[in-house]
C-alpha positions as CSV (number, residue, x, y, z in Angstrom):
1,X,-8.8,-1.1,6.9
2,X,-12.0,-3.1,7.2
3,X,-13.0,-4.5,10.6
4,X,-12.5,-8.0,9.4
5,X,-9.0,-7.2,8.2
6,X,-8.3,-5.4,11.5
7,X,-9.5,-8.5,13.5
8,X,-7.3,-10.7,11.3
9,X,-4.2,-8.5,12.0
10,X,-4.8,-8.7,15.8
11,X,-5.2,-12.4,15.6
12,X,-2.0,-12.8,13.7
13,X,-0.3,-10.7,16.4
14,X,-1.6,-12.9,19.1
15,X,-0.5,-16.1,17.3
16,X,3.0,-14.6,16.8
17,X,3.2,-13.4,20.4
18,X,2.5,-16.8,21.9
19,X,4.8,-18.3,19.4
20,X,7.9,-17.0,21.3
21,X,6.9,-19.0,24.4
22,X,6.3,-22.1,22.2
23,X,9.7,-21.6,20.5
24,X,11.4,-21.4,23.9
25,X,9.8,-24.7,24.9
26,X,10.7,-26.3,21.6
27,X,14.4,-25.2,21.9
28,X,14.5,-27.5,25.0
29,X,13.9,-30.4,22.7
30,X,15.7,-29.5,19.4
31,X,18.9,-27.7,18.3
32,X,17.8,-24.3,16.9
33,X,18.6,-24.8,13.2
34,X,17.1,-28.3,13.2
35,X,14.0,-26.9,14.9
36,X,13.6,-24.2,12.3
37,X,14.1,-26.8,9.5
38,X,11.4,-29.1,10.9
39,X,9.1,-26.1,11.2
40,X,9.2,-25.4,7.4
41,X,9.3,-29.1,6.5
42,X,6.0,-29.7,8.4
43,X,4.6,-26.5,7.1
44,X,5.3,-27.5,3.4
45,X,4.2,-31.1,3.6
46,X,1.6,-32.2,2.7
47,X,0.2,-28.7,2.1
48,X,2.3,-28.3,-1.0
49,X,0.3,-31.0,-2.8
50,X,-3.0,-29.4,-1.9
51,X,-2.6,-25.7,-2.8
52,X,-1.8,-26.1,-6.5
53,X,1.1,-24.8,-8.5
54,X,2.9,-21.5,-7.5
55,X,1.1,-18.4,-8.7
56,X,4.1,-16.1,-8.6
57,X,7.5,-16.2,-10.2
58,X,10.0,-18.6,-8.6
59,X,12.4,-15.7,-8.0
60,X,10.0,-14.3,-5.4
61,X,9.4,-17.7,-3.7
62,X,13.2,-18.3,-3.5
63,X,13.9,-14.8,-2.3
64,X,11.3,-14.7,0.4
65,X,12.2,-18.3,1.4
66,X,15.9,-17.4,1.9
67,X,15.3,-14.1,3.6
68,X,12.4,-15.0,5.8
69,X,13.0,-18.8,6.3
70,X,16.7,-19.2,6.4
71,X,17.9,-15.8,7.6
72,X,15.2,-14.4,9.8
73,X,14.1,-17.6,11.6
74,X,17.6,-19.0,11.7
75,X,19.0,-15.9,13.4
76,X,16.0,-15.7,15.8
77,X,16.2,-19.4,16.9
78,X,19.9,-19.3,17.3
79,X,19.7,-16.0,19.3
80,X,17.0,-17.4,21.6
81,X,19.0,-20.6,22.1
82,X,22.0,-18.5,23.0
83,X,20.1,-16.9,25.9
84,X,17.8,-14.2,24.6
85,X,14.6,-14.3,26.7
86,X,11.3,-15.1,24.9
87,X,9.5,-12.0,26.1
88,X,12.4,-9.6,25.2
89,X,12.8,-11.3,21.8
90,X,9.1,-10.6,21.1
91,X,9.8,-7.0,21.9
92,X,13.1,-6.4,20.1
93,X,11.9,-8.2,17.0
94,X,9.3,-5.4,16.4
95,X,12.0,-3.1,15.3
96,X,11.2,-4.8,12.0
97,X,8.7,-2.0,11.4
98,X,11.5,0.5,11.2
99,X,13.5,-1.8,8.9
100,X,10.3,-2.2,6.8
101,X,9.9,1.6,6.4
102,X,13.6,2.1,5.5
103,X,13.6,-0.7,2.9
104,X,10.2,0.3,1.5
105,X,11.7,3.8,0.9
106,X,14.7,2.4,-0.9
107,X,12.7,-0.2,-3.0
108,X,9.2,1.1,-3.2
109,X,9.8,4.9,-3.0
110,X,7.5,5.2,0.1
111,X,9.0,8.4,1.7
112,X,8.9,8.5,5.5
113,X,7.5,11.7,7.0
114,X,9.1,13.8,9.7
115,X,7.0,12.1,12.3
116,X,8.1,8.7,10.9
117,X,11.7,9.7,11.1
118,X,11.2,10.8,14.7
119,X,9.6,7.5,15.5
120,X,12.6,5.7,14.1
121,X,14.9,7.7,16.4
122,X,12.7,6.9,19.4
123,X,12.5,3.2,18.6
124,X,16.3,3.0,18.2
125,X,16.7,4.7,21.6
126,X,14.5,1.9,23.0
127,X,16.7,-0.7,21.4
128,X,19.7,1.0,23.0
129,X,18.1,0.9,26.5
130,X,17.2,-2.8,26.0
131,X,20.7,-3.6,24.8
132,X,22.2,-1.9,27.9
133,X,19.9,-3.8,30.2
134,X,20.6,-7.1,28.5
135,X,24.3,-6.4,28.5
136,X,24.2,-6.4,32.3
137,X,22.3,-9.7,32.7
138,X,22.5,-11.5,29.3
139,X,24.4,-11.9,26.1
140,X,24.8,-9.0,23.7
141,X,25.6,-11.4,21.0
142,X,22.2,-13.1,21.3
143,X,20.6,-9.6,21.4
144,X,22.4,-8.7,18.1
145,X,21.2,-11.9,16.4
146,X,17.6,-11.0,17.2
147,X,18.0,-7.4,15.8
148,X,19.5,-8.9,12.6
149,X,16.5,-11.2,12.4
150,X,14.2,-8.2,12.6
151,X,16.1,-6.6,9.7
152,X,15.6,-9.7,7.6
153,X,11.9,-9.7,8.5
154,X,11.6,-6.1,7.2
155,X,13.2,-7.2,4.0
156,X,10.8,-10.1,3.6
157,X,7.8,-7.8,4.1
158,X,8.9,-5.6,1.2
159,X,9.7,-8.6,-1.0
160,X,6.2,-10.0,-0.3
161,X,4.7,-6.7,-1.3
162,X,6.7,-6.7,-4.5
163,X,5.7,-10.3,-5.3
164,X,2.0,-9.4,-4.7
165,X,0.9,-13.1,-4.6
166,X,-2.8,-13.5,-5.6
167,X,-3.1,-16.4,-3.1
168,X,-1.2,-15.8,0.2
169,X,-1.6,-19.3,1.5
170,X,-0.3,-20.8,-1.8
171,X,2.6,-18.4,-1.6
172,X,3.6,-19.2,2.0
173,X,3.4,-22.9,1.5
174,X,5.7,-22.8,-1.5
175,X,8.0,-20.4,0.4
176,X,8.2,-23.0,3.2
177,X,9.8,-25.5,0.7
178,X,12.8,-23.3,0.2
179,X,14.5,-23.1,3.7
180,X,14.3,-26.8,4.5
181,X,17.5,-28.1,2.8
182,X,19.6,-25.0,3.6
183,X,18.6,-25.1,7.3
184,X,19.3,-28.9,7.4
185,X,22.7,-28.4,5.8
186,X,23.5,-25.6,8.3
187,X,22.4,-27.8,11.2
188,X,24.5,-30.7,10.1
189,X,27.5,-28.4,9.7
190,X,27.2,-26.3,12.9
191,X,25.2,-28.5,15.3
192,X,26.4,-31.9,14.2
193,X,24.6,-35.0,13.0
194,X,24.8,-36.8,16.4
195,X,23.0,-34.0,18.2
196,X,20.3,-33.9,15.6
197,X,19.7,-37.6,15.7
198,X,19.6,-37.6,19.5
199,X,16.8,-34.9,19.4
200,X,14.8,-36.8,16.8
201,X,15.0,-40.1,18.8
202,X,13.8,-38.3,22.0
203,X,10.8,-36.9,20.2
204,X,7.7,-36.8,22.5
205,X,4.2,-35.2,22.4
206,X,5.3,-31.9,23.7
207,X,8.1,-31.6,21.2
208,X,5.8,-32.6,18.4
209,X,3.2,-30.1,19.6
210,X,5.7,-27.3,19.4
211,X,6.7,-28.2,15.8
212,X,3.0,-28.4,14.8
213,X,2.3,-25.0,16.4
214,X,5.2,-23.1,14.8
215,X,4.6,-24.9,11.4
216,X,0.9,-24.8,10.9
217,X,-0.4,-22.0,13.2
218,X,2.5,-19.5,13.1
219,X,3.9,-20.2,9.6
220,X,1.1,-21.3,7.4
221,X,-1.7,-19.4,9.0
222,X,0.2,-16.4,10.4
223,X,2.4,-15.6,7.5
224,X,-0.3,-16.5,5.0
225,X,-2.6,-14.0,6.6
226,X,0.1,-11.4,7.0
227,X,1.0,-11.7,3.3
228,X,-2.6,-11.4,2.4
229,X,-2.9,-8.2,4.3
230,X,0.3,-6.8,2.8
231,X,-1.1,-7.4,-0.7
232,X,-4.2,-5.4,0.1
233,X,-2.7,-2.6,2.2
234,X,0.6,-0.6,2.2
235,X,3.4,-2.1,4.3
236,X,3.2,1.0,6.6
237,X,-0.4,0.3,7.3
238,X,0.1,-3.4,8.2
239,X,3.3,-3.0,10.2
240,X,1.6,-1.2,13.2
241,X,-0.2,-4.3,14.2
242,X,3.1,-6.0,15.1
243,X,3.1,-3.6,18.1
244,X,0.6,-6.1,19.7
245,X,3.1,-9.0,19.4
246,X,5.2,-8.0,22.4
247,X,2.1,-7.6,24.5
248,X,1.1,-11.2,23.8
249,X,4.7,-12.3,23.9
250,X,5.7,-10.8,27.2
251,X,2.4,-11.8,28.8
252,X,2.6,-15.4,27.7
253,X,6.3,-15.6,28.7
254,X,5.4,-14.3,32.2
255,X,2.5,-16.7,32.6
256,X,4.1,-19.9,31.2
257,X,7.8,-19.4,31.7
258,X,7.9,-17.2,34.8
259,X,10.0,-14.4,33.1
260,X,10.2,-11.2,35.0
261,X,10.4,-7.7,33.5
262,X,13.0,-5.2,35.0
263,X,12.5,-1.4,35.2
264,X,14.9,-0.7,32.3
265,X,13.2,-3.3,30.2
266,X,9.8,-1.6,30.8
267,X,11.4,1.7,29.8
268,X,12.8,0.1,26.6
269,X,9.4,-1.4,25.9
270,X,7.8,2.0,26.2
271,X,10.3,3.7,23.9
272,X,10.3,0.9,21.3
273,X,6.5,0.7,21.1
274,X,6.1,4.5,20.9
275,X,8.8,4.7,18.3
276,X,7.4,1.9,16.2
277,X,3.9,3.4,16.5
278,X,5.1,6.8,15.3
279,X,7.0,5.1,12.4
280,X,4.1,3.0,11.3
281,X,1.1,5.2,12.1
282,X,2.5,8.5,10.7
283,X,0.6,9.8,7.6
284,X,2.0,8.3,4.5
285,X,4.6,10.4,2.7
286,X,4.5,11.0,-1.0
287,X,5.9,8.3,-3.2
288,X,8.9,9.4,-5.2
289,X,8.1,9.6,-8.9
290,X,9.7,11.0,-11.9
291,X,8.4,14.4,-13.0
292,X,6.4,14.1,-16.3
293,X,7.9,15.7,-19.4
294,X,6.4,19.0,-20.3
295,X,4.1,19.1,-23.3
296,X,4.1,22.2,-25.4
297,X,0.5,23.5,-26.1
298,X,0.0,26.2,-28.6
299,X,-2.0,29.3,-27.6
300,X,-4.4,28.8,-30.5
301,X,-4.8,27.0,-33.7
302,X,-3.5,28.2,-37.1
303,X,-5.6,30.8,-39.0
304,X,-5.3,30.4,-42.7
305,X,-5.1,33.5,-44.8
306,X,-4.9,36.0,-42.0
307,X,-2.4,38.9,-41.6
308,X,-0.6,40.2,-38.6
309,X,-2.5,42.5,-36.4
310,X,-0.2,44.7,-34.3
311,X,-1.5,46.3,-31.2
312,X,-0.6,49.9,-30.9
313,X,1.5,50.6,-27.9
314,X,1.4,47.0,-26.6
315,X,4.4,45.8,-24.6
316,X,3.3,42.3,-23.8
317,X,5.2,39.4,-25.4
318,X,2.5,36.9,-26.3
319,X,2.7,33.7,-28.3
320,X,1.5,34.3,-31.8
321,X,-0.5,31.9,-33.9
322,X,1.2,31.3,-37.2
323,X,-0.4,30.4,-40.5
324,X,0.3,26.9,-41.7
325,X,3.9,26.7,-42.8
326,X,5.1,29.6,-40.6
327,X,7.0,29.6,-37.3
328,X,6.7,33.2,-36.2
329,X,6.2,33.9,-32.5
330,X,6.9,37.6,-32.0
331,X,8.0,38.5,-28.5
332,X,6.4,42.0,-28.6
333,X,4.6,44.3,-30.9
334,X,6.4,47.7,-31.3
335,X,4.7,51.0,-31.3
336,X,4.7,52.7,-34.6
337,X,8.1,54.1,-35.4
338,X,10.0,51.8,-33.0
339,X,12.3,48.9,-33.9
340,X,10.9,45.4,-33.0
341,X,13.2,42.5,-32.1
342,X,11.0,39.4,-32.4
343,X,12.0,36.2,-30.5
344,X,11.7,34.2,-33.7
345,X,11.4,35.7,-37.2
346,X,8.6,34.4,-39.4
347,X,9.4,32.1,-42.3
348,X,9.5,33.9,-45.6
349,X,6.1,34.3,-47.1
350,X,4.2,33.6,-43.9
351,X,2.2,35.9,-41.7
352,X,1.3,35.7,-38.0
353,X,-1.6,36.7,-35.8
354,X,-0.6,38.2,-32.4
355,X,-2.9,37.3,-29.5
356,X,-1.1,39.3,-26.7
357,X,-2.5,42.2,-24.8
358,X,-5.9,43.8,-25.4
359,X,-7.1,43.5,-28.9
360,X,-6.9,46.7,-30.8
361,X,-8.8,47.9,-33.8
362,X,-8.0,46.5,-37.2
363,X,-5.2,48.0,-39.2
364,X,-6.3,49.5,-42.5
365,X,-6.5,46.8,-45.2
366,X,-6.0,43.9,-42.7
367,X,-8.5,41.4,-41.5
368,X,-8.9,41.4,-37.7
369,X,-9.5,38.3,-35.8
370,X,-12.2,38.7,-33.2
371,X,-11.2,38.0,-29.6
372,X,-13.2,37.2,-26.5
373,X,-14.0,40.0,-24.1
374,X,-14.3,43.8,-24.6
375,X,-12.1,45.5,-27.2
376,X,-9.8,48.2,-25.7
377,X,-9.2,51.4,-27.6
378,X,-5.7,51.6,-29.1
379,X,-3.2,53.8,-27.3
380,X,-2.3,57.0,-29.1
381,X,1.2,58.3,-29.1
382,X,1.1,62.0,-28.3
383,X,2.1,64.1,-31.3
384,X,5.7,65.2,-31.2
385,X,6.8,62.8,-28.4
386,X,9.7,60.5,-28.8
387,X,8.6,57.0,-29.8
388,X,9.2,54.3,-27.3
389,X,9.1,50.6,-27.3
390,X,6.8,50.5,-24.2
391,X,3.3,51.7,-23.6
392,X,3.2,55.5,-23.0
393,X,1.4,55.2,-19.7
394,X,4.4,53.2,-18.3
395,X,6.7,56.2,-18.8
396,X,6.7,59.1,-16.4
397,X,5.0,62.2,-17.6
398,X,8.3,64.2,-17.6
399,X,9.8,61.6,-20.0
400,X,6.7,61.5,-22.2
401,X,6.8,65.3,-22.8
402,X,10.5,65.9,-22.7
403,X,10.9,66.2,-26.5
404,X,8.6,68.3,-28.7
405,X,5.9,69.0,-26.1
């Protein structure tokens, strides 16, 4: 990754880390689903009129809009509103790197290595410690909502890579148009119109500032840059930079919200960050691909007008080169007097040229085809011995001289 790309990834991590503190402040002014709907409404307007027409198929825009906008941010905002601390949310959400690796394997064929699998196990152990700590002081339901949001984020990462938008900003702005109406409908159904109207009537500069930050800085810039990086690098290369998000998130939450970090939470952070690092930074495994179909390649081209040249005493079973119109490929060349059983008999009227074993001298009346390398002397069957179908030197001396010697 180029230094400029590296710096951009770190900047996105900083923007997203501080975003958790801003969201916590914004949730003090808006119901969670309404806040999320306003985020995407402000992100889409008026930018949608400035970035031009969509440059990818609508199926990808709708898919990422629903998974990232409605599912991921809806679950995250509801979980934080239900009591999940901002700093812990920034930590737990990074399990998305594990979900990204798992989904990338299923969809893209990117196989995790053994180190990557070990990292997943360590990260899940960290999630377990964080859940146990949160269960003693907070809501496990809110914790589970944030974990579900991380899974949706992993899915949106892979969808963005599959979409491969040529213009990440154009893509993210059009994606932002998708979640607005679904989130508004969910807000009216679950949070009630009276609560939504009361939040809008009480709008002040702080509330407007939180909407502007999460819309223009976090969504348009942050996800636009993240998608741009995903299009140029594998998901497993980009995902590790999300490890910096909890650093900025927990630091900003401690500075501006006064959140403290317990001992078990530090332990969970260490396990989770280590596990995600192993998962993301492990050497890339091989991509699963179908094996190519074998292609038969003949040993040599056809030789017109040639005759078979047996090699005396040869036991090799080479591929033979048949004259045009023949299909002969003898498995072995018998010694004089033995019975040969070829793998495929020649077509009537055709002849073949054997290329197996060392080339022997030409048979009387036949035309020998020259071969590369030195020409070996033909093996001579001792007079009076029993003919065999193998080279005499491969038979023990006692067997070679048993009859007639």
